[in-house]
N, CA, C, O and the ligand as a Tripos MOL2 file, in Angstrom:
@<TRIPOS>MOLECULE
protein
  269   267    68     0     0
PROTEIN
NO_CHARGES

@<TRIPOS>ATOM
      1 N         124.0610   32.8550 -170.6860 N.3       1 MET1
      2 CA        123.0810   32.6840 -169.6610 C.3       1 MET1
      3 C         123.7390   32.3660 -168.3120 C.2       1 MET1
      4 O         123.3540   32.9150 -167.2790 O.2       1 MET1
      5 N         124.7150   31.4900 -168.3340 N.am      2 ARG2
      6 CA        125.3350   31.0790 -167.1120 C.3       2 ARG2
      7 C         126.0170   32.2720 -166.4000 C.2       2 ARG2
      8 O         125.9410   32.4200 -165.1810 O.2       2 ARG2
      9 N         126.6800   33.1070 -167.2080 N.am      3 VAL3
     10 CA        127.3640   34.3420 -166.5810 C.3       3 VAL3
     11 C         126.2640   35.1880 -166.0010 C.2       3 VAL3
     12 O         126.4890   35.7710 -164.9400 O.2       3 VAL3
     13 N         125.1220   35.3100 -166.5780 N.am      4 ARG4
     14 CA        124.0520   36.2230 -166.1000 C.3       4 ARG4
     15 C         123.5840   35.7150 -164.7350 C.2       4 ARG4
     16 O         123.3380   36.5350 -163.8510 O.2       4 ARG4
     17 N         123.4490   34.4100 -164.5200 N.am      5 VAL5
     18 CA        123.0360   33.8850 -163.2860 C.3       5 VAL5
     19 C         124.1340   34.1900 -162.2160 C.2       5 VAL5
     20 O         123.7890   34.4930 -161.0740 O.2       5 VAL5
     21 N         125.4070   34.1170 -162.5560 N.am      6 ALA6
     22 CA        126.4990   34.3910 -161.5590 C.3       6 ALA6
     23 C         126.3830   35.8310 -161.1800 C.2       6 ALA6
     24 O         126.6000   36.1540 -160.0120 O.2       6 ALA6
     25 N         126.0300   36.7970 -162.1550 N.am      7 VAL7
     26 CA        125.9530   38.2590 -161.7440 C.3       7 VAL7
     27 C         124.7920   38.4460 -160.7860 C.2       7 VAL7
     28 O         124.8750   39.1790 -159.8000 O.2       7 VAL7
     29 N         123.6650   37.7320 -161.1250 N.am      8 LEU8
     30 CA        122.5620   37.8800 -160.1870 C.3       8 LEU8
     31 C         122.8640   37.3880 -158.7430 C.2       8 LEU8
     32 O         122.4140   37.9760 -157.7600 O.2       8 LEU8
     33 N         123.6090   36.3360 -158.6670 N.am      9 ARG9
     34 CA        123.9590   35.7750 -157.3820 C.3       9 ARG9
     35 C         124.9060   36.7130 -156.6150 C.2       9 ARG9
     36 O         124.8390   36.8070 -155.3900 O.2       9 ARG9
     37 N         125.8100   37.4210 -157.3730 N.am     10 ARG10
     38 CA        126.6980   38.3820 -156.7480 C.3      10 ARG10
     39 C         125.9050   39.5980 -156.2150 C.2      10 ARG10
     40 O         126.1320   40.0930 -155.1120 O.2      10 ARG10
     41 N         124.9830   40.0350 -157.0530 N.am     11 GLU11
     42 CA        124.1350   41.1580 -156.6390 C.3      11 GLU11
     43 C         123.3520   40.7840 -155.4390 C.2      11 GLU11
     44 O         123.2550   41.5840 -154.5090 O.2      11 GLU11
     45 N         122.7580   39.5580 -155.3990 N.am     12 THR12
     46 CA        121.9520   39.1580 -154.3000 C.3      12 THR12
     47 C         122.8160   39.1070 -153.0310 C.2      12 THR12
     48 O         122.3680   39.5010 -151.9540 O.2      12 THR12
     49 N         124.0730   38.6120 -153.1680 N.am     13 TRP13
     50 CA        124.9250   38.5370 -152.0150 C.3      13 TRP13
     51 C         125.1830   39.9310 -151.4010 C.2      13 TRP13
     52 O         125.1230   40.1730 -150.1950 O.2      13 TRP13
     53 N         125.4810   40.8290 -152.3850 N.am     14 TRP14
     54 CA        125.7110   42.3320 -151.9080 C.3      14 TRP14
     55 C         124.4510   42.8950 -151.2980 C.2      14 TRP14
     56 O         124.5090   43.6540 -150.3310 O.2      14 TRP14
     57 N         123.3550   42.5430 -151.8330 N.am     15 MET15
     58 CA        122.0280   43.1730 -151.2830 C.3      15 MET15
     59 C         121.8500   42.5060 -149.8890 C.2      15 MET15
     60 O         121.4850   43.2290 -148.9620 O.2      15 MET15
     61 N         122.0650   41.2570 -149.6800 N.am     16 GLY16
     62 CA        121.9410   40.6270 -148.3630 C.3      16 GLY16
     63 C         122.9330   41.2390 -147.4040 C.2      16 GLY16
     64 O         122.5880   41.5750 -146.2710 O.2      16 GLY16
     65 N         124.1680   41.3840 -147.8570 N.am     17 LEU17
     66 CA        125.1880   41.9260 -146.9830 C.3      17 LEU17
     67 C         124.8320   43.3760 -146.5690 C.2      17 LEU17
     68 O         125.0240   43.7660 -145.4180 O.2      17 LEU17
     69 N         124.3170   44.1510 -147.5240 N.am     18 SER18
     70 CA        123.9280   45.5540 -147.2130 C.3      18 SER18
     71 C         122.7590   45.5160 -146.1860 C.2      18 SER18
     72 O         122.7950   46.2470 -145.1960 O.2      18 SER18
     73 N         121.7860   44.7160 -146.4060 N.am     19 VAL19
     74 CA        120.7010   44.6570 -145.5080 C.3      19 VAL19
     75 C         121.1630   44.2480 -144.0580 C.2      19 VAL19
     76 O         120.7250   44.8270 -143.0640 O.2      19 VAL19
     77 N         122.0230   43.2730 -143.9980 N.am     20 ALA20
     78 CA        122.5920   42.8480 -142.7590 C.3      20 ALA20
     79 C         123.3550   44.0010 -142.0020 C.2      20 ALA20
     80 O         123.1700   44.2240 -140.8060 O.2      20 ALA20
     81 N         124.1750   44.6710 -142.7430 N.am     21 ALA21
     82 CA        124.9470   45.8230 -142.2100 C.3      21 ALA21
     83 C         124.0230   46.8850 -141.7770 C.2      21 ALA21
     84 O         124.2680   47.5270 -140.7560 O.2      21 ALA21
     85 N         122.9110   47.1210 -142.5370 N.am     22 GLY22
     86 CA        121.9970   48.1600 -142.1170 C.3      22 GLY22
     87 C         121.2800   47.7600 -140.8670 C.2      22 GLY22
     88 O         121.0800   48.5940 -139.9840 O.2      22 GLY22
     89 N         120.8860   46.5200 -140.7570 N.am     23 MET23
     90 CA        120.1670   46.0670 -139.5420 C.3      23 MET23
     91 C         121.1500   46.1180 -138.3340 C.2      23 MET23
     92 O         120.7360   46.4670 -137.2280 O.2      23 MET23
     93 N         122.4250   45.7790 -138.5370 N.am     24 LEU24
     94 CA        123.3480   45.8240 -137.4820 C.3      24 LEU24
     95 C         123.6210   47.3070 -136.9610 C.2      24 LEU24
     96 O         123.7480   47.5720 -135.7650 O.2      24 LEU24
     97 N         123.6980   48.2370 -137.9850 N.am     25 GLY25
     98 CA        123.8010   49.6240 -137.7140 C.3      25 GLY25
     99 C         122.5830   50.1130 -136.9190 C.2      25 GLY25
    100 O         122.7280   50.7900 -135.9010 O.2      25 GLY25
    101 N         121.3950   49.7660 -137.3900 N.am     26 LEU26
    102 CA        120.1460   50.1900 -136.7380 C.3      26 LEU26
    103 C         120.1330   49.6470 -135.2930 C.2      26 LEU26
    104 O         119.7260   50.3730 -134.3860 O.2      26 LEU26
    105 N         120.5710   48.3780 -135.0470 N.am     27 PHE27
    106 CA        120.6160   47.8550 -133.7170 C.3      27 PHE27
    107 C         121.6030   48.6570 -132.8710 C.2      27 PHE27
    108 O         121.3100   49.0270 -131.7340 O.2      27 PHE27
    109 N         122.8020   48.9240 -133.4590 N.am     28 ALA28
    110 CA        123.8460   49.6810 -132.7460 C.3      28 ALA28
    111 C         123.3730   50.9990 -132.3730 C.2      28 ALA28
    112 O         123.6360   51.4630 -131.2640 O.2      28 ALA28
    113 N         122.6290   51.6870 -133.3130 N.am     29 LEU29
    114 CA        122.1550   53.0460 -133.0080 C.3      29 LEU29
    115 C         120.9650   53.1270 -132.0790 C.2      29 LEU29
    116 O         120.8840   54.0300 -131.2460 O.2      29 LEU29
    117 N         120.0460   52.1990 -132.2130 N.am     30 GLY30
    118 CA        118.8440   52.3270 -131.5030 C.3      30 GLY30
    119 C         118.5480   51.4040 -130.3300 C.2      30 GLY30
    120 O         117.7080   51.7230 -129.4890 O.2      30 GLY30
    121 N         119.2030   50.3040 -130.2670 N.am     31 PHE31
    122 CA        118.7930   49.3600 -129.2520 C.3      31 PHE31
    123 C         119.9410   48.7400 -128.4260 C.2      31 PHE31
    124 O         119.6670   48.0600 -127.4370 O.2      31 PHE31
    125 N         121.1850   48.9480 -128.7920 N.am     32 ASP32
    126 CA        122.3250   48.3110 -128.0210 C.3      32 ASP32
    127 C         122.5100   48.8520 -126.6720 C.2      32 ASP32
    128 O         122.6100   50.0630 -126.4690 O.2      32 ASP32
    129 N         122.5570   47.9490 -125.7280 N.am     33 GLN33
    130 CA        122.7910   48.3470 -124.2980 C.3      33 GLN33
    131 C         124.0460   47.6110 -123.8020 C.2      33 GLN33
    132 O         124.1320   47.2770 -122.6200 O.2      33 GLN33
    133 N         124.9870   47.3640 -124.6610 N.am     34 GLY34
    134 CA        126.1240   46.6460 -124.3710 C.3      34 GLY34
    135 C         126.3180   45.2690 -124.9580 C.2      34 GLY34
    136 O         127.3530   44.6190 -124.8160 O.2      34 GLY34
    137 N         125.2080   44.8520 -125.6550 N.am     35 GLN35
    138 CA        125.2230   43.4800 -126.2080 C.3      35 GLN35
    139 C         126.3000   43.2530 -127.2950 C.2      35 GLN35
    140 O         126.9250   42.1930 -127.3200 O.2      35 GLN35
    141 N         126.5270   44.2550 -128.2100 N.am     36 LEU36
    142 CA        127.3730   44.0600 -129.3330 C.3      36 LEU36
    143 C         128.8690   43.8380 -128.8130 C.2      36 LEU36
    144 O         129.5740   42.9780 -129.3420 O.2      36 LEU36
    145 N         129.2850   44.5460 -127.8790 N.am     37 LEU37
    146 CA        130.6350   44.4440 -127.4410 C.3      37 LEU37
    147 C         130.8760   43.3510 -126.3490 C.2      37 LEU37
    148 O         132.0170   43.0430 -126.0060 O.2      37 LEU37
    149 N         129.7680   42.7830 -125.8220 N.am     38 SER38
    150 CA        129.9380   41.8220 -124.7540 C.3      38 SER38
    151 C         130.7150   40.5810 -125.1160 C.2      38 SER38
    152 O         131.4140   40.0880 -124.2310 O.2      38 SER38
    153 N         130.6800   40.0200 -126.2960 N.am     39 PRO39
    154 CA        131.5360   38.9420 -126.5970 C.3      39 PRO39
    155 C         133.1000   39.2840 -126.4380 C.2      39 PRO39
    156 O         133.9290   38.4050 -126.2030 O.2      39 PRO39
    157 N         133.3970   40.5190 -126.5750 N.am     40 VAL40
    158 CA        134.8360   40.9430 -126.4700 C.3      40 VAL40
    159 C         135.1560   41.3650 -125.0260 C.2      40 VAL40
    160 O         136.1660   40.9480 -124.4600 O.2      40 VAL40
    161 N         134.2510   42.2230 -124.4210 N.am     41 LEU41
    162 CA        134.5420   42.8050 -123.1910 C.3      41 LEU41
    163 C         133.8560   42.1100 -121.9590 C.2      41 LEU41
    164 O         134.1920   42.3700 -120.8040 O.2      41 LEU41
    165 N         132.8970   41.2300 -122.2770 N.am     42 GLY42
    166 CA        132.2650   40.5420 -121.1790 C.3      42 GLY42
    167 C         131.2760   41.4220 -120.4100 C.2      42 GLY42
    168 O         130.6330   42.2800 -121.0150 O.2      42 GLY42
    169 N         131.1390   41.2360 -119.1140 N.am     43 ASP43
    170 CA        130.1470   42.0550 -118.3060 C.3      43 ASP43
    171 C         130.6310   43.5050 -118.2370 C.2      43 ASP43
    172 O         129.8260   44.3830 -117.9260 O.2      43 ASP43
    173 N         131.7780   43.7680 -118.4860 N.am     44 VAL44
    174 CA        132.2470   45.2420 -118.4720 C.3      44 VAL44
    175 C         131.4780   45.9790 -119.5200 C.2      44 VAL44
    176 O         131.1390   47.1460 -119.3210 O.2      44 VAL44
    177 N         131.1780   45.3290 -120.6650 N.am     45 SER45
    178 CA        130.4690   45.9840 -121.7920 C.3      45 SER45
    179 C         129.1510   46.5790 -121.3250 C.2      45 SER45
    180 O         128.7680   47.6820 -121.7150 O.2      45 SER45
    181 N         128.4470   45.7950 -120.4530 N.am     46 TYR46
    182 CA        127.1770   46.3230 -119.9740 C.3      46 TYR46
    183 C         127.3400   47.4670 -118.9410 C.2      46 TYR46
    184 O         126.4590   48.3160 -118.8140 O.2      46 TYR46
    185 N         128.4180   47.4800 -118.2420 N.am     47 GLN47
    186 CA        128.6500   48.4830 -117.2670 C.3      47 GLN47
    187 C         129.1100   49.8110 -117.9530 C.2      47 GLN47
    188 O         128.6460   50.8880 -117.5800 O.2      47 GLN47
    189 N         130.0020   49.7210 -118.9290 N.am     48 LEU48
    190 CA        130.4910   50.8810 -119.5970 C.3      48 LEU48
    191 C         129.4960   51.4140 -120.6420 C.2      48 LEU48
    192 O         129.2980   52.6200 -120.7870 O.2      48 LEU48
    193 N         128.9030   50.4960 -121.3360 N.am     49 ASN49
    194 CA        127.8810   50.8220 -122.4140 C.3      49 ASN49
    195 C         128.5460   51.7630 -123.4790 C.2      49 ASN49
    196 O         127.9690   52.7870 -123.8460 O.2      49 ASN49
    197 N         129.7170   51.4100 -123.9450 N.am     50 VAL50
    198 CA        130.4720   52.2310 -124.8680 C.3      50 VAL50
    199 C         129.7040   52.7050 -126.1090 C.2      50 VAL50
    200 O         129.6590   53.8930 -126.4260 O.2      50 VAL50
    201 N         129.0990   51.7170 -126.8030 N.am     51 LEU51
    202 CA        128.4010   52.0510 -128.0590 C.3      51 LEU51
    203 C         127.1790   52.9910 -127.7590 C.2      51 LEU51
    204 O         126.9210   53.9480 -128.4880 O.2      51 LEU51
    205 N         126.4810   52.6860 -126.7070 N.am     52 HIS52
    206 CA        125.3390   53.5200 -126.3840 C.3      52 HIS52
    207 C         125.8080   54.9950 -126.0890 C.2      52 HIS52
    208 O         125.1580   55.9550 -126.5010 O.2      52 HIS52
    209 N         126.8750   55.1200 -125.4130 N.am     53 GLU53
    210 CA        127.3830   56.4960 -125.1340 C.3      53 GLU53
    211 C         127.9280   57.1580 -126.3770 C.2      53 GLU53
    212 O         127.8120   58.3740 -126.5240 O.2      53 GLU53
    213 N         128.5390   56.3700 -127.3050 N.am     54 LEU54
    214 CA        129.0570   56.8770 -128.5140 C.3      54 LEU54
    215 C         127.9410   57.4420 -129.4590 C.2      54 LEU54
    216 O         128.1140   58.4800 -130.0980 O.2      54 LEU54
    217 N         126.8530   56.7490 -129.5100 N.am     55 VAL55
    218 CA        125.7600   57.1800 -130.4570 C.3      55 VAL55
    219 C         124.6330   57.7860 -129.7150 C.2      55 VAL55
    220 O         123.5390   57.8490 -130.2750 O.2      55 VAL55
    221 N         124.7910   58.2580 -128.4640 N.am     56 HIS56
    222 CA        123.7020   58.7080 -127.6000 C.3      56 HIS56
    223 C         122.9490   59.8560 -128.2420 C.2      56 HIS56
    224 O         121.7240   59.7980 -128.3500 O.2      56 HIS56
    225 N         123.6460   60.8970 -128.6710 N.am     57 ASP57
    226 CA        123.0230   62.0100 -129.2670 C.3      57 ASP57
    227 C         122.2690   61.6690 -130.5870 C.2      57 ASP57
    228 O         121.1760   62.1660 -130.8590 O.2      57 ASP57
    229 N         122.9210   60.7970 -131.3800 N.am     58 ALA58
    230 CA        122.2610   60.3590 -132.6150 C.3      58 ALA58
    231 C         120.9820   59.5860 -132.2720 C.2      58 ALA58
    232 O         119.9610   59.7370 -132.9420 O.2      58 ALA58
    233 N         121.0470   58.7740 -131.2420 N.am     59 ARG59
    234 CA        119.9100   58.0380 -130.8320 C.3      59 ARG59
    235 C         118.6480   58.9720 -130.5230 C.2      59 ARG59
    236 O         117.5170   58.7180 -130.9360 O.2      59 ARG59
    237 N         118.9590   60.0010 -129.8020 N.am     60 HIS60
    238 CA        117.8760   60.9610 -129.4680 C.3      60 HIS60
    239 C         117.4450   61.6890 -130.6900 C.2      60 HIS60
    240 O         116.2500   61.9320 -130.8590 O.2      60 HIS60
    241 N         118.3460   62.0520 -131.5500 N.am     61 ALA61
    242 CA        117.9710   62.7440 -132.7630 C.3      61 ALA61
    243 C         117.0890   61.8260 -133.7220 C.2      61 ALA61
    244 O         116.2350   62.3020 -134.4690 O.2      61 ALA61
    245 N         117.3630   60.5160 -133.6350 N.am     62 ALA62
    246 CA        116.5600   59.6440 -134.5050 C.3      62 ALA62
    247 C         115.2680   59.2720 -133.7650 C.2      62 ALA62
    248 O         114.4810   58.5000 -134.3130 O.2      62 ALA62
    249 N         115.0080   59.7710 -132.5640 N.am     63 ALA63
    250 CA        113.7880   59.5110 -131.8080 C.3      63 ALA63
    251 C         113.6930   58.1090 -131.3130 C.2      63 ALA63
    252 O         112.5880   57.5760 -131.2160 O.2      63 ALA63
    253 N         114.7630   57.4960 -131.0000 N.am     64 PHE64
    254 CA        114.6940   56.1700 -130.3020 C.3      64 PHE64
    255 C         114.6110   56.4140 -128.8050 C.2      64 PHE64
    256 O         115.3250   57.2850 -128.3070 O.2      64 PHE64
    257 N         113.8050   55.7180 -128.0820 N.am     65 PRO65
    258 CA        113.7240   55.8980 -126.6550 C.3      65 PRO65
    259 C         115.0240   55.4820 -125.9790 C.2      65 PRO65
    260 O         115.6270   54.4830 -126.3710 O.2      65 PRO65
    261 N         115.4770   56.2440 -124.9510 N.am     66 CYS66
    262 CA        116.7400   55.9850 -124.3870 C.3      66 CYS66
    263 C         116.6440   55.8800 -122.8930 C.2      66 CYS66
    264 O         116.9380   54.8430 -122.2970 O.2      66 CYS66
    265 N         116.2170   56.9990 -122.2850 N.am     67 HIS67
    266 CA        116.1750   57.0190 -120.7530 C.3      67 HIS67
    267 C         115.0830   57.9620 -120.3920 C.2      67 HIS67
    268 O         114.8190   58.1780 -119.2100 O.2      67 HIS67
    269 ZN        119.5680   59.2330 -123.7760 Zn       68 ZN68
@<TRIPOS>BOND
     1     1     2 1
     2     2     3 1
     3     3     4 2
     4     3     5 am
     5     5     6 1
     6     6     7 1
     7     7     8 2
     8     7     9 am
     9     9    10 1
    10    10    11 1
    11    11    12 2
    12    11    13 am
    13    13    14 1
    14    14    15 1
    15    15    16 2
    16    15    17 am
    17    17    18 1
    18    18    19 1
    19    19    20 2
    20    19    21 am
    21    21    22 1
    22    22    23 1
    23    23    24 2
    24    23    25 am
    25    25    26 1
    26    26    27 1
    27    27    28 2
    28    27    29 am
    29    29    30 1
    30    30    31 1
    31    31    32 2
    32    31    33 am
    33    33    34 1
    34    34    35 1
    35    35    36 2
    36    35    37 am
    37    37    38 1
    38    38    39 1
    39    39    40 2
    40    39    41 am
    41    41    42 1
    42    42    43 1
    43    43    44 2
    44    43    45 am
    45    45    46 1
    46    46    47 1
    47    47    48 2
    48    47    49 am
    49    49    50 1
    50    50    51 1
    51    51    52 2
    52    51    53 am
    53    53    54 1
    54    54    55 1
    55    55    56 2
    56    55    57 am
    57    57    58 1
    58    58    59 1
    59    59    60 2
    60    59    61 am
    61    61    62 1
    62    62    63 1
    63    63    64 2
    64    63    65 am
    65    65    66 1
    66    66    67 1
    67    67    68 2
    68    67    69 am
    69    69    70 1
    70    70    71 1
    71    71    72 2
    72    71    73 am
    73    73    74 1
    74    74    75 1
    75    75    76 2
    76    75    77 am
    77    77    78 1
    78    78    79 1
    79    79    80 2
    80    79    81 am
    81    81    82 1
    82    82    83 1
    83    83    84 2
    84    83    85 am
    85    85    86 1
    86    86    87 1
    87    87    88 2
    88    87    89 am
    89    89    90 1
    90    90    91 1
    91    91    92 2
    92    91    93 am
    93    93    94 1
    94    94    95 1
    95    95    96 2
    96    95    97 am
    97    97    98 1
    98    98    99 1
    99    99   100 2
   100    99   101 am
   101   101   102 1
   102   102   103 1
   103   103   104 2
   104   103   105 am
   105   105   106 1
   106   106   107 1
   107   107   108 2
   108   107   109 am
   109   109   110 1
   110   110   111 1
   111   111   112 2
   112   111   113 am
   113   113   114 1
   114   114   115 1
   115   115   116 2
   116   115   117 am
   117   117   118 1
   118   118   119 1
   119   119   120 2
   120   119   121 am
   121   121   122 1
   122   122   123 1
   123   123   124 2
   124   123   125 am
   125   125   126 1
   126   126   127 1
   127   127   128 2
   128   127   129 am
   129   129   130 1
   130   130   131 1
   131   131   132 2
   132   131   133 am
   133   133   134 1
   134   134   135 1
   135   135   136 2
   136   135   137 am
   137   137   138 1
   138   138   139 1
   139   139   140 2
   140   139   141 am
   141   141   142 1
   142   142   143 1
   143   143   144 2
   144   143   145 am
   145   145   146 1
   146   146   147 1
   147   147   148 2
   148   147   149 am
   149   149   150 1
   150   150   151 1
   151   151   152 2
   152   151   153 am
   153   153   154 1
   154   154   155 1
   155   155   156 2
   156   155   157 am
   157   157   158 1
   158   158   159 1
   159   159   160 2
   160   159   161 am
   161   161   162 1
   162   162   163 1
   163   163   164 2
   164   163   165 am
   165   165   166 1
   166   166   167 1
   167   167   168 2
   168   167   169 am
   169   169   170 1
   170   170   171 1
   171   171   172 2
   172   171   173 am
   173   173   174 1
   174   174   175 1
   175   175   176 2
   176   175   177 am
   177   177   178 1
   178   178   179 1
   179   179   180 2
   180   179   181 am
   181   181   182 1
   182   182   183 1
   183   183   184 2
   184   183   185 am
   185   185   186 1
   186   186   187 1
   187   187   188 2
   188   187   189 am
   189   189   190 1
   190   190   191 1
   191   191   192 2
   192   191   193 am
   193   193   194 1
   194   194   195 1
   195   195   196 2
   196   195   197 am
   197   197   198 1
   198   198   199 1
   199   199   200 2
   200   199   201 am
   201   201   202 1
   202   202   203 1
   203   203   204 2
   204   203   205 am
   205   205   206 1
   206   206   207 1
   207   207   208 2
   208   207   209 am
   209   209   210 1
   210   210   211 1
   211   211   212 2
   212   211   213 am
   213   213   214 1
   214   214   215 1
   215   215   216 2
   216   215   217 am
   217   217   218 1
   218   218   219 1
   219   219   220 2
   220   219   221 am
   221   221   222 1
   222   222   223 1
   223   223   224 2
   224   223   225 am
   225   225   226 1
   226   226   227 1
   227   227   228 2
   228   227   229 am
   229   229   230 1
   230   230   231 1
   231   231   232 2
   232   231   233 am
   233   233   234 1
   234   234   235 1
   235   235   236 2
   236   235   237 am
   237   237   238 1
   238   238   239 1
   239   239   240 2
   240   239   241 am
   241   241   242 1
   242   242   243 1
   243   243   244 2
   244   243   245 am
   245   245   246 1
   246   246   247 1
   247   247   248 2
   248   247   249 am
   249   249   250 1
   250   250   251 1
   251   251   252 2
   252   251   253 am
   253   253   254 1
   254   254   255 1
   255   255   256 2
   256   255   257 am
   257   257   258 1
   258   258   259 1
   259   259   260 2
   260   259   261 am
   261   261   262 1
   262   262   263 1
   263   263   264 2
   264   263   265 am
   265   265   266 1
   266   266   267 1
   267   267   268 2
@<TRIPOS>SUBSTRUCTURE
     1 MET1         2 RESIDUE 1 A MET
     2 ARG2         6 RESIDUE 1 A ARG
     3 VAL3        10 RESIDUE 1 A VAL
     4 ARG4        14 RESIDUE 1 A ARG
     5 VAL5        18 RESIDUE 1 A VAL
     6 ALA6        22 RESIDUE 1 A ALA
     7 VAL7        26 RESIDUE 1 A VAL
     8 LEU8        30 RESIDUE 1 A LEU
     9 ARG9        34 RESIDUE 1 A ARG
    10 ARG10       38 RESIDUE 1 A ARG
    11 GLU11       42 RESIDUE 1 A GLU
    12 THR12       46 RESIDUE 1 A THR
    13 TRP13       50 RESIDUE 1 A TRP
    14 TRP14       54 RESIDUE 1 A TRP
    15 MET15       58 RESIDUE 1 A MET
    16 GLY16       62 RESIDUE 1 A GLY
    17 LEU17       66 RESIDUE 1 A LEU
    18 SER18       70 RESIDUE 1 A SER
    19 VAL19       74 RESIDUE 1 A VAL
    20 ALA20       78 RESIDUE 1 A ALA
    21 ALA21       82 RESIDUE 1 A ALA
    22 GLY22       86 RESIDUE 1 A GLY
    23 MET23       90 RESIDUE 1 A MET
    24 LEU24       94 RESIDUE 1 A LEU
    25 GLY25       98 RESIDUE 1 A GLY
    26 LEU26      102 RESIDUE 1 A LEU
    27 PHE27      106 RESIDUE 1 A PHE
    28 ALA28      110 RESIDUE 1 A ALA
    29 LEU29      114 RESIDUE 1 A LEU
    30 GLY30      118 RESIDUE 1 A GLY
    31 PHE31      122 RESIDUE 1 A PHE
    32 ASP32      126 RESIDUE 1 A ASP
    33 GLN33      130 RESIDUE 1 A GLN
    34 GLY34      134 RESIDUE 1 A GLY
    35 GLN35      138 RESIDUE 1 A GLN
    36 LEU36      142 RESIDUE 1 A LEU
    37 LEU37      146 RESIDUE 1 A LEU
    38 SER38      150 RESIDUE 1 A SER
    39 PRO39      154 RESIDUE 1 A PRO
    40 VAL40      158 RESIDUE 1 A VAL
    41 LEU41      162 RESIDUE 1 A LEU
    42 GLY42      166 RESIDUE 1 A GLY
    43 ASP43      170 RESIDUE 1 A ASP
    44 VAL44      174 RESIDUE 1 A VAL
    45 SER45      178 RESIDUE 1 A SER
    46 TYR46      182 RESIDUE 1 A TYR
    47 GLN47      186 RESIDUE 1 A GLN
    48 LEU48      190 RESIDUE 1 A LEU
    49 ASN49      194 RESIDUE 1 A ASN
    50 VAL50      198 RESIDUE 1 A VAL
    51 LEU51      202 RESIDUE 1 A LEU
    52 HIS52      206 RESIDUE 1 A HIS
    53 GLU53      210 RESIDUE 1 A GLU
    54 LEU54      214 RESIDUE 1 A LEU
    55 VAL55      218 RESIDUE 1 A VAL
    56 HIS56      222 RESIDUE 1 A HIS
    57 ASP57      226 RESIDUE 1 A ASP
    58 ALA58      230 RESIDUE 1 A ALA
    59 ARG59      234 RESIDUE 1 A ARG
    60 HIS60      238 RESIDUE 1 A HIS
    61 ALA61      242 RESIDUE 1 A ALA
    62 ALA62      246 RESIDUE 1 A ALA
    63 ALA63      250 RESIDUE 1 A ALA
    64 PHE64      254 RESIDUE 1 A PHE
    65 PRO65      258 RESIDUE 1 A PRO
    66 CYS66      262 RESIDUE 1 A CYS
    67 HIS67      266 RESIDUE 1 A HIS
    68 ZN68       269 GROUP 0 **** ****
C-alpha cells in the first residue's frame, strides 16, 4: 500500500508539471509581449519582443489576437 501511494504522488507530480508546462507554452504562444524574457534581458525584451516574433505566425494560426 505504501508503494502505491508513492506512485500516485509521482503521477500527480508529473501531471502538475505537465499542466504548468502547458500553461507556460500557452502563455508564450498567445499572450507574451516580452514578459517571459524580461528577467534575463530587462527592458530590451519588451522592445525586441523576441518570443512574440518567433511564434507570430503560430499565434495567428491559433486565432489569438495580435495586432
Ligand atoms: Zn500578428
